[in-house]
C-alpha positions as CSV (number, residue, x, y, z in Angstrom):
1,M,3.5,-16.4,15.5
2,R,3.1,-19.8,15.8
3,R,-0.3,-21.2,16.3
4,K,0.9,-23.9,18.6
5,R,0.9,-21.2,21.2
6,G,-2.8,-21.6,21.6
7,V,-5.7,-18.6,21.6
8,I,-4.8,-17.7,25.2
9,S,-1.2,-16.9,23.7
10,L,-2.3,-15.0,21.1
11,V,-5.1,-12.9,22.7
12,A,-2.5,-11.9,25.4
13,I,0.4,-10.6,22.7
14,F,-2.1,-9.3,20.6
15,A,-3.4,-6.9,23.7
16,A,0.1,-6.4,24.6
17,T,0.8,-5.3,21.2
18,A,-2.2,-2.9,20.8
19,V,-1.4,-0.9,24.3
20,L,2.5,-0.4,22.4
21,W,0.6,0.8,19.4
22,V,-1.9,3.2,21.4
23,L,0.9,4.7,23.7
24,A,2.5,5.7,20.5
25,G,-0.3,6.9,18.8
26,L,-0.8,4.7,16.3
27,T,-3.6,2.0,16.2
28,P,-3.2,-0.8,14.2
29,A,-4.2,-1.1,10.4
30,Q,-7.6,-1.8,9.8
31,A,-9.2,-4.1,7.1
32,Q,-9.3,-1.7,4.2
33,T,-10.2,-2.8,0.7
34,E,-8.0,-1.0,-2.2
35,T,-9.1,-1.2,-5.9
36,V,-7.5,0.4,-8.5
37,L,-9.8,1.8,-10.7
38,Y,-7.2,2.8,-13.4
39,S,-3.8,3.0,-14.5
40,F,-2.5,5.7,-16.5
41,R,-0.8,4.7,-19.6
42,D,1.1,8.1,-20.5
43,A,2.1,9.6,-24.0
44,D,2.9,6.6,-26.1
45,S,-1.1,6.0,-25.9
46,G,-2.3,9.3,-25.8
47,D,-3.5,8.8,-22.2
48,G,-2.2,10.9,-19.4
49,G,0.5,10.2,-17.0
50,Q,1.5,11.1,-13.3
51,P,-1.5,12.3,-11.6
52,Y,0.0,14.7,-9.1
53,A,-3.4,16.2,-8.3
54,G,-6.5,14.9,-6.7
55,L,-10.2,14.2,-7.8
56,V,-12.9,16.5,-8.0
57,K,-16.6,14.9,-7.9
58,R,-19.4,15.9,-10.4
59,S,-21.2,13.2,-11.8
60,N,-17.8,11.1,-12.4
61,F,-14.4,12.1,-11.0
62,Y,-12.2,14.6,-13.1
63,G,-8.6,15.3,-12.5
64,T,-5.2,16.2,-13.9
65,T,-2.2,14.7,-15.0
66,V,1.3,16.0,-15.6
67,N,2.3,14.5,-18.5
68,G,0.9,12.8,-21.4
69,G,-2.2,13.2,-23.9
70,A,-2.0,13.8,-27.3
71,Y,0.8,16.6,-27.2
72,G,2.4,15.2,-24.2
73,A,1.8,18.2,-22.1
74,G,-0.6,16.9,-19.8
75,T,-4.4,16.3,-19.4
76,V,-7.8,16.7,-18.3
77,Y,-9.4,13.5,-17.8
78,R,-12.7,11.7,-16.4
79,V,-13.0,8.3,-14.8
80,T,-16.2,6.7,-13.9
81,A,-17.1,5.0,-10.6
82,K,-16.4,1.7,-12.3
83,G,-13.0,2.9,-13.5
84,K,-13.6,4.0,-17.4
85,E,-11.6,6.6,-18.1
86,T,-11.8,9.3,-21.0
87,V,-9.0,11.9,-21.8
88,F,-11.2,15.1,-21.5
89,Y,-8.5,17.5,-22.8
90,S,-4.9,17.5,-24.1
91,F,-2.9,20.3,-23.5
92,G,-1.0,22.2,-25.8
93,S,-3.4,21.5,-28.8
94,Q,-3.0,25.5,-29.6
95,S,-0.3,27.7,-29.8
96,G,-0.4,29.9,-26.1
97,D,-2.0,26.9,-24.5
98,G,-1.4,26.0,-20.9
99,L,1.6,22.8,-20.1
100,N,2.2,20.5,-17.5
101,P,-1.2,21.0,-14.8
102,Y,0.2,19.9,-11.4
103,A,-2.5,21.2,-9.5
104,G,-6.4,20.1,-9.5
105,L,-9.9,21.3,-10.5
106,V,-12.6,23.4,-9.1
107,K,-16.1,23.3,-10.6
108,D,-18.8,25.6,-11.0
109,K,-22.2,25.4,-10.8
110,T,-22.7,24.9,-14.7
111,G,-20.2,22.1,-14.9
112,N,-17.3,24.4,-16.0
113,L,-13.7,23.0,-14.4
114,Y,-11.1,25.5,-13.6
115,G,-7.2,24.8,-12.9
116,T,-4.0,26.3,-13.4
117,T,-1.2,25.1,-15.5
118,F,3.3,25.1,-14.4
119,W,4.0,26.0,-17.7
120,G,3.3,27.6,-21.1
121,G,0.6,30.2,-21.8
122,A,1.7,33.1,-23.7
123,Y,4.7,34.0,-21.9
124,G,5.7,30.7,-21.1
125,A,5.1,31.1,-17.3
126,G,1.7,29.1,-16.5
127,T,-1.9,29.7,-17.3
128,V,-5.3,29.8,-15.2
129,Y,-7.6,27.7,-17.7
130,R,-11.4,26.9,-17.8
131,V,-12.8,23.6,-19.6
132,T,-16.4,23.6,-20.3
133,A,-18.5,20.5,-19.7
134,K,-17.8,19.5,-23.5
135,G,-14.5,19.4,-23.2
136,K,-13.4,23.0,-24.7
137,E,-10.7,25.1,-23.0
138,T,-10.3,28.6,-22.7
139,V,-6.9,30.2,-21.4
140,L,-8.2,32.9,-19.2
141,Y,-5.1,34.4,-18.0
142,S,-0.9,33.9,-19.1
143,F,1.3,34.8,-16.6
144,G,4.2,36.6,-16.8
145,S,2.6,39.2,-18.9
146,Q,4.0,42.3,-16.5
147,S,6.6,43.3,-14.5
148,G,6.4,41.8,-10.7
149,D,3.8,39.5,-12.0
150,E,3.8,35.9,-10.7
151,Y,4.8,32.7,-12.3
152,F,4.7,28.7,-12.2
153,P,1.5,28.5,-10.6
154,F,1.8,25.0,-8.7
155,G,-1.4,25.1,-6.3
156,G,-4.9,24.9,-7.3
157,L,-7.7,27.5,-7.2
158,V,-10.6,28.6,-5.2
159,M,-13.8,30.4,-6.4
160,D,-15.9,33.0,-4.7
161,K,-20.1,33.7,-5.3
162,T,-19.3,35.6,-8.3
163,G,-17.0,33.5,-10.3
164,N,-13.3,35.3,-9.2
165,L,-10.8,32.8,-8.7
166,Y,-7.7,32.8,-6.4
167,G,-4.7,31.2,-6.2
168,T,-0.7,31.3,-5.6
169,T,2.4,31.0,-7.4
170,G,5.5,29.6,-5.7
171,V,7.7,32.3,-7.1
172,G,7.5,35.6,-9.0
173,G,5.8,38.6,-7.6
174,A,7.8,41.8,-6.4
175,Y,10.2,39.5,-4.3
176,N,10.4,36.4,-6.7
177,L,9.2,34.6,-3.6
178,G,5.6,33.6,-4.5
179,M,2.4,35.8,-4.4
180,V,-1.5,35.3,-3.8
181,Y,-3.5,36.5,-6.9
182,K,-7.1,37.3,-8.0
183,V,-8.4,36.2,-11.6
184,T,-12.0,37.7,-12.6
185,P,-14.5,35.7,-14.9
186,A,-13.0,37.9,-17.7
187,G,-9.7,37.2,-17.2
188,T,-8.5,40.3,-15.4
189,E,-5.6,39.4,-12.9
190,T,-4.9,41.4,-9.7
191,V,-1.8,40.5,-7.3
192,L,-3.2,40.6,-3.6
193,H,0.2,40.1,-1.9
194,S,4.2,39.3,-2.3
195,F,5.4,37.4,-0.3
196,Q,8.9,38.6,1.8
197,S,7.2,42.2,1.9
198,Q,8.0,42.4,5.4
199,S,9.9,40.6,8.3
200,G,8.8,37.3,9.3
201,D,6.8,36.8,6.1
202,G,6.9,33.4,4.4
203,Y,7.7,32.6,1.2
204,Y,7.1,29.6,-1.4
205,P,3.4,29.2,-1.4
206,Y,3.2,26.0,-2.9
207,A,-0.4,25.2,-1.7
208,G,-3.9,26.5,-3.1
209,L,-6.0,28.5,-0.8
210,V,-9.0,28.2,1.2
211,M,-11.7,30.8,1.8
212,D,-13.9,31.9,4.7
213,K,-17.7,33.3,4.5
214,T,-16.1,36.9,4.5
215,G,-13.5,36.5,1.8
216,N,-10.5,36.1,3.8
217,L,-7.9,33.9,2.0
218,Y,-5.9,31.0,4.0
219,G,-2.6,29.5,3.2
220,T,0.6,28.3,3.9
221,T,4.2,29.1,2.7
222,Y,6.8,26.5,2.5
223,G,9.7,28.4,3.7
224,G,10.2,31.6,6.0
225,G,8.3,32.7,9.0
226,A,10.2,33.8,12.0
227,Y,12.0,30.7,12.3
228,G,12.3,30.0,8.3
229,E,9.9,26.6,8.3
230,G,7.1,27.9,6.9
231,T,3.9,29.5,7.9
232,V,-0.1,30.0,7.7
233,Y,-1.2,33.2,6.7
234,K,-4.4,35.1,5.8
235,V,-4.7,37.5,3.3
236,A,-7.8,39.9,3.5
237,P,-9.8,40.7,0.5
238,A,-8.1,44.2,0.3
239,G,-4.8,42.2,-0.1
240,T,-3.6,42.8,3.8
241,E,-1.6,39.5,4.7
242,T,-1.3,38.5,8.5
243,V,1.0,35.7,9.6
244,L,-1.0,33.4,11.9
245,Y,1.5,31.1,12.7
246,S,5.5,30.7,11.9
247,F,6.2,26.9,12.2
248,G,9.7,25.6,14.4
249,S,8.0,27.8,17.5
250,Q,8.0,24.7,19.7
251,A,10.3,21.6,20.2
252,G,8.8,18.7,17.7
253,D,6.8,21.3,15.7
254,G,5.9,20.6,12.0
255,A,8.1,22.2,9.3
256,N,7.8,23.0,5.7
257,P,4.1,22.3,4.8
258,F,3.4,21.5,1.0
259,A,-0.5,21.2,1.4
260,G,-3.1,23.5,1.8
261,F,-6.1,23.4,4.7
262,I,-9.5,22.4,5.3
263,M,-11.7,24.7,7.3
264,D,-14.3,23.2,9.9
265,K,-17.4,25.3,11.0
266,K,-15.6,27.1,13.7
267,G,-12.9,28.6,11.4
268,N,-10.5,26.1,12.6
269,L,-7.5,24.9,9.8
270,Y,-6.4,21.8,9.5
271,G,-3.3,20.7,7.6
272,T,0.1,18.6,7.1
273,T,3.4,19.3,7.3
274,D,5.9,17.4,4.9
275,W,8.6,17.4,7.8
276,G,9.1,17.7,11.3
277,G,7.3,16.4,14.0
278,T,8.6,14.2,16.9
279,Y,10.0,11.9,14.3
280,G,11.0,14.1,11.6
281,A,8.7,12.4,9.2
282,G,6.0,15.4,9.0
283,T,2.7,16.3,11.2
284,V,-1.1,16.7,11.1
285,Y,-2.1,20.0,12.8
286,K,-4.7,22.3,13.8
287,V,-4.6,26.4,13.8
288,T,-7.5,28.5,15.5
289,P,-8.5,31.5,13.6
290,A,-6.4,33.4,16.6
291,G,-3.1,31.5,15.3
292,T,-2.5,28.9,18.4
293,E,-1.3,25.5,16.6
294,T,-1.9,22.5,18.0
295,I,0.1,18.9,16.8
296,L,-2.6,16.5,16.2
297,Y,-0.3,13.7,15.2
298,S,3.3,13.0,14.2
299,F,4.3,10.5,11.7
300,G,7.0,8.0,12.1
301,S,6.3,6.6,15.5
302,Q,6.2,3.2,14.5
303,S,7.6,0.9,12.1
304,G,5.1,1.2,8.9
305,D,3.9,4.6,9.6
306,G,3.7,6.8,6.8
307,A,6.0,9.8,6.1
308,N,6.0,13.1,4.4
309,P,2.6,13.8,4.2
310,Q,2.3,16.4,1.3
311,A,-1.6,16.5,0.5
312,C,-4.6,18.1,1.9
313,L,-6.7,16.5,4.4
314,V,-10.6,15.2,4.3
315,M,-12.7,15.3,7.4
316,D,-15.8,13.2,8.2
317,K,-18.9,14.4,10.1
318,T,-17.4,13.0,13.1
319,G,-13.9,15.0,12.8
320,N,-11.9,12.1,12.0
321,L,-9.3,13.3,9.5
322,Y,-8.3,11.2,6.3
323,G,-4.8,12.1,3.8
324,T,-2.1,10.4,2.2
325,T,1.6,10.2,2.9
326,Y,4.3,10.3,0.0
327,G,6.4,7.8,1.8
328,G,6.4,5.3,4.2
329,G,4.0,2.6,5.0
330,A,4.7,-1.2,5.1
331,Y,6.0,-1.4,1.4
332,G,7.6,2.2,1.6
333,S,5.6,3.4,-1.2
334,G,3.4,5.7,1.0
335,T,-0.1,5.8,2.8
336,V,-3.4,6.1,3.5
337,Y,-4.3,6.9,7.2
338,K,-6.7,8.6,9.3
339,V,-6.3,10.6,12.5
340,T,-9.1,10.9,14.9
341,P,-9.7,14.3,17.0
342,A,-8.1,13.0,20.1
343,G,-5.0,12.5,17.9
344,I,-4.6,8.7,17.4
345,G,-3.4,7.9,14.0
346,T,-4.3,4.7,11.8
347,V,-2.8,3.3,8.9
348,L,-5.6,2.5,6.6
349,Y,-3.6,1.0,3.5
350,S,0.2,0.7,2.8
351,F,0.6,1.2,-1.0
352,G,2.8,-1.7,-2.8
353,S,0.7,-4.4,-1.3
354,Q,-0.1,-6.2,-4.4
355,P,1.0,-6.2,-8.2
356,G,0.2,-3.1,-10.3
357,D,-0.9,-1.4,-6.9
358,G,0.0,2.5,-7.4
359,E,2.9,4.3,-5.7
360,T,3.6,7.5,-3.8
361,P,0.2,9.3,-3.5
362,V,0.7,13.3,-3.8
363,A,-2.6,14.3,-3.5
364,G,-5.7,14.2,-0.9
365,L,-8.7,12.5,-1.0
366,V,-12.3,12.8,-1.7
367,M,-15.1,10.7,0.2
368,D,-18.4,9.7,-0.8
369,K,-21.5,9.3,1.5
370,T,-20.9,5.8,2.5
371,G,-17.0,6.9,3.5
372,N,-15.2,5.2,0.5
373,L,-12.1,7.3,-0.5
374,Y,-10.6,7.9,-3.7
375,G,-7.8,9.3,-5.0
376,T,-4.7,8.9,-7.1
377,T,-0.7,7.8,-6.9
378,A,1.5,9.9,-8.8
379,N,3.3,6.5,-9.8
380,G,2.8,2.9,-9.9
381,G,0.2,1.2,-11.8
382,A,0.3,-1.7,-14.3
383,H,2.1,0.8,-16.5
384,G,4.0,2.8,-14.1
385,A,2.2,6.2,-14.8
386,G,0.0,6.5,-11.7
387,T,-3.4,5.3,-10.6
388,V,-6.8,6.6,-9.5
389,F,-7.9,4.3,-6.8
390,K,-11.0,3.9,-4.4
391,L,-10.4,2.7,-0.7
392,M,-13.4,0.9,1.1
393,P,-14.0,1.0,4.9
């Protein structure tokens, strides 16, 4: 805009622009300050690289990288709020160790961290592992130990009050289309559900799970369902599975959910789909306990909007949802966004706006008490191997 047009013209233009954004369901990007807390260096220096997973908060932040570390097979790392990073554990340090963790971590009350690796283990099909507060790792379970066992776990874990761990694998199981499993603290594994056990069932459950107060598990499948575009499902403690919702049931519906959920106090589930929606670039949606789905936001409604959200969401006290998109944004390298309960979307930050910035965030966010958001990007940064970032309101 040319300044010589004057204040009145600027106000009028801004007002007209704001109306168009609101009508499209997208509000102008707010002033946010992004800081790259740490840029990963990858294997050349023994550092991790490509953090596909998000962060878990203890006194510091902890996460995983798919690559790098002392043995080139990924790491568990620690980053302070000021950006000092330490490789907490390097995978591949022993025979039968797990390799290449795509999933994030879950913590117990004593400070132990639990996660999954996509490869490795005694049978080469991935592991469930524990890392103590001092950085000592134990393989709790190696996938592929029996016929019909799952393998290649991509998603993370959820823990119940007695320390049992629950997760999914994208393939494997009785029909080789993925499963839901349970691993006890002693390392005993049980297959709770094998997908495609019934007509209209989902398949390829890439995401992790959430658990309600009675022990029911909820998750998503990338494919399958009544319309072939993925499902929202529930698995009871005894292993009975119910398809709550099949994507593709209505015009402009989301398709192919890569991410899992967050659950509110009423049991409503909130998640994202990688594709679909009004503009084909993914959605934010809500599913009630009864299986009724509502599209809260469709990505791609405006130039510079995010595209293809592959991560879970985080919710603030007033019900606003925050997440990341792998693509889109002002520079084509992904975004951090906010969606209000009324479905108004805002691009909070577009990656690639500065030299050494992160690119292509795959994981979700964590929020501190003051509303700061923390996350990771799988690529970009000073060395091209990904970043840990902070976004201030």
